[in-house]
Structure formats: structure tokens, C-alpha cells
C-alpha positions as a Markdown table, in Angstrom:
| # | Residue | x | y | z |
|---|---|---|---|---|
| 1 | Met | 10.5 | 18.4 | 19.8 |
| 2 | Lys | 8.1 | 15.7 | 20.7 |
| 3 | Arg | 7.0 | 13.4 | 17.8 |
| 4 | Thr | 3.3 | 13.2 | 17.6 |
| 5 | Gly | 2.7 | 10.7 | 14.7 |
| 6 | Pro | 0.1 | 10.9 | 12.0 |
| 7 | Thr | -2.7 | 13.4 | 12.6 |
| 8 | Ser | -5.2 | 12.1 | 10.0 |
| 9 | Tyr | -8.0 | 10.3 | 11.6 |
| 10 | Gln | -8.2 | 7.7 | 8.8 |
| 11 | Val | -4.4 | 6.9 | 9.2 |
| 12 | Gln | -4.7 | 6.7 | 13.0 |
| 13 | Glu | -7.6 | 4.2 | 12.6 |
| 14 | Leu | -5.6 | 2.2 | 10.0 |
| 15 | Leu | -2.6 | 2.1 | 12.4 |
| 16 | Ala | -4.8 | 0.7 | 15.2 |
| 17 | Glu | -6.0 | -2.1 | 12.9 |
| 18 | Leu | -2.5 | -2.8 | 11.7 |
| 19 | Glu | -1.2 | -2.9 | 15.3 |
| 20 | Glu | -3.6 | -5.6 | 16.2 |
| 21 | Lys | -2.8 | -7.7 | 13.1 |
| 22 | Gly | 0.9 | -6.9 | 13.4 |
| 23 | Lys | 1.1 | -9.2 | 16.5 |
| 24 | Lys | 0.4 | -12.2 | 14.3 |
| 25 | Ser | 2.0 | -11.1 | 11.0 |
| 26 | Lys | 5.4 | -9.6 | 10.3 |
| 27 | Leu | 4.1 | -8.0 | 7.0 |
| 28 | Trp | 1.5 | -5.9 | 8.7 |
| 29 | Gln | 4.0 | -4.9 | 11.5 |
| 30 | Arg | 6.4 | -3.6 | 8.8 |
| 31 | Val | 3.6 | -1.8 | 6.9 |
| 32 | Ser | 2.6 | -0.1 | 10.2 |
| 33 | Glu | 6.1 | 1.0 | 10.9 |
| 34 | Asp | 6.4 | 2.5 | 7.4 |
| 35 | Ile | 3.0 | 4.4 | 7.7 |
| 36 | Gln | 4.1 | 5.9 | 11.0 |
| 37 | Met | 7.0 | 7.7 | 9.2 |
| 38 | Pro | 6.6 | 11.5 | 8.6 |
| 39 | Thr | 4.6 | 12.3 | 5.4 |
| 40 | Arg | 7.7 | 13.6 | 3.6 |
| 41 | Gln | 9.5 | 10.3 | 4.2 |
| 42 | Arg | 6.7 | 8.0 | 3.1 |
| 43 | Arg | 7.2 | 6.0 | -0.1 |
| 44 | Leu | 6.2 | 7.2 | -3.5 |
| 45 | Val | 5.9 | 4.5 | -6.1 |
| 46 | Asn | 5.3 | 5.0 | -9.8 |
| 47 | Val | 3.3 | 2.6 | -11.9 |
| 48 | Tyr | 6.4 | 1.6 | -13.9 |
| 49 | Lys | 8.0 | 0.2 | -10.7 |
| 50 | Ile | 4.9 | -1.9 | -10.1 |
| 51 | Glu | 5.3 | -3.1 | -13.8 |
| 52 | Lys | 9.0 | -3.9 | -13.2 |
| 53 | Tyr | 8.9 | -5.6 | -9.9 |
| 54 | Ala | 5.5 | -7.2 | -9.5 |
| 55 | Gln | 4.4 | -10.4 | -11.2 |
| 56 | Ala | 1.1 | -10.9 | -12.9 |
| 57 | Gly | -1.6 | -11.9 | -10.5 |
| 58 | Glu | 0.4 | -10.7 | -7.5 |
| 59 | Thr | -0.8 | -8.5 | -4.7 |
| 60 | Val | 1.4 | -5.5 | -3.8 |
| 61 | Val | 1.3 | -3.1 | -0.8 |
| 62 | Val | 2.6 | 0.4 | -1.1 |
| 63 | Pro | 2.8 | 2.1 | 2.4 |
| 64 | Gly | 2.6 | 5.5 | 0.8 |
| 65 | Lys | 1.3 | 6.9 | -2.5 |
| 66 | Val | 1.1 | 5.4 | -6.0 |
| 67 | Leu | 1.8 | 7.8 | -8.8 |
| 68 | Ser | 1.0 | 7.5 | -12.5 |
| 69 | Val | 4.4 | 7.7 | -14.3 |
| 70 | Gly | 4.7 | 4.7 | -16.7 |
| 71 | Glu | 2.5 | 2.0 | -18.1 |
| 72 | Leu | 1.1 | -1.2 | -16.5 |
| 73 | Thr | 0.4 | -4.2 | -18.6 |
| 74 | Lys | 0.0 | -6.9 | -15.9 |
| 75 | Lys | -3.0 | -7.7 | -13.8 |
| 76 | Val | -1.8 | -6.7 | -10.3 |
| 77 | Asp | -3.8 | -5.9 | -7.2 |
| 78 | Val | -2.3 | -2.8 | -5.5 |
| 79 | Ala | -3.1 | -1.7 | -2.0 |
| 80 | Ala | -1.8 | 1.7 | -0.9 |
| 81 | Leu | -2.4 | 4.6 | 1.5 |
| 82 | Leu | -3.2 | 7.0 | -1.4 |
| 83 | Phe | -3.5 | 6.8 | -5.2 |
| 84 | Ser | -3.3 | 9.5 | -7.8 |
| 85 | Ala | -6.4 | 9.5 | -10.0 |
| 86 | Glu | -4.4 | 8.6 | -13.1 |
| 87 | Ala | -2.6 | 5.7 | -11.3 |
| 88 | Lys | -5.9 | 4.2 | -10.2 |
| 89 | Lys | -7.1 | 4.4 | -13.8 |
| 90 | Lys | -4.0 | 2.7 | -15.1 |
| 91 | Ile | -4.2 | -0.1 | -12.6 |
| 92 | Glu | -7.9 | -0.7 | -13.4 |
| 93 | Ala | -7.3 | -0.5 | -17.1 |
| 94 | Ala | -4.8 | -3.4 | -16.7 |
| 95 | Lys | -7.7 | -5.4 | -15.0 |
| 96 | Gly | -6.1 | -5.0 | -11.6 |
| 97 | Lys | -7.6 | -3.7 | -8.4 |
| 98 | Ala | -6.7 | -0.5 | -6.5 |
| 99 | Leu | -7.5 | -1.2 | -2.9 |
| 100 | Ser | -7.0 | 0.7 | 0.4 |
| 101 | Ile | -4.7 | -1.0 | 2.9 |
| 102 | Ser | -7.6 | -1.6 | 5.2 |
| 103 | Glu | -9.5 | -3.4 | 2.5 |
| 104 | Leu | -6.6 | -5.7 | 1.9 |
| 105 | Leu | -6.2 | -6.2 | 5.6 |
| 106 | Gln | -9.8 | -7.5 | 5.7 |
| 107 | Gln | -9.3 | -9.8 | 2.7 |
| 108 | Asn | -5.9 | -11.1 | 3.8 |
| 109 | Pro | -5.4 | -10.8 | 7.6 |
| 110 | Glu | -2.4 | -13.1 | 7.6 |
| 111 | Gly | -0.6 | -11.2 | 4.9 |
| 112 | Lys | 0.2 | -14.2 | 2.8 |
| 113 | Asn | 1.5 | -13.8 | -0.8 |
| 114 | Val | 1.8 | -10.0 | -0.5 |
| 115 | Arg | 4.8 | -8.0 | -1.5 |
| 116 | Ile | 5.8 | -4.6 | -0.1 |
| 117 | Leu | 7.0 | -2.2 | -2.8 |
| 118 | Gly | 8.7 | 1.1 | -2.4 |
């Protein structure tokens, strides 16, 4: 069978943006590769993992979905492809930001001081 890649228009648009930025930054190149995986192989990260591995004030990218299991006490900015509603509430309750990957791409085109989680 021929691999077709993501079929969602928003994901295809994001991949086009990431491909352009990936020429200059290894981080965005890696995020692009992870998003191109089949949906069942994309990363799922629970809030407790963000609590465990991210430091306060840090920016984290999840090339997949953020789920709501666990608690978050640190102020962490999280950019992801998708968020569950509860996970978004928990991140914002800890005074962090829940961003889309394209929003983070606009804010930080070089990908400096960003950690990939998952």
C-alpha cells in the first residue's frame, strides 16, 4: 500500500510551515517527522509527565495529544497538536499557556529553549 500521510487540512498546513522552518532548525525538522507518523503512532503525553520532566518557565512541544491524567503545579507553556479539554484547563490553572504548534512556530521560529516531550 502507498503511504499517503496526514489527511487533515490543518495538519497538512502545519507540515508545510514546519518544512520551511525545518531547513534552519533541527527542532522543527524533528517535530515535522513526528507529526507525519500515522495517527495511532503519534505521542500521547499526560499532564503528570509534563510535571515530571519540564522545569518551571519552560516551553514544551508535544507532537501529538496532551491528556489530563495527573496534576500540574509548575508554570509551563505547552504546544501540542491536540489537547483534551481537561488538560488545557489544568495547564491554564497552573498559569501556563496551551498553544498550538503553529502559534509557537510564529513566536519562536528558531526553536530556541524548547523541549520535545513524549
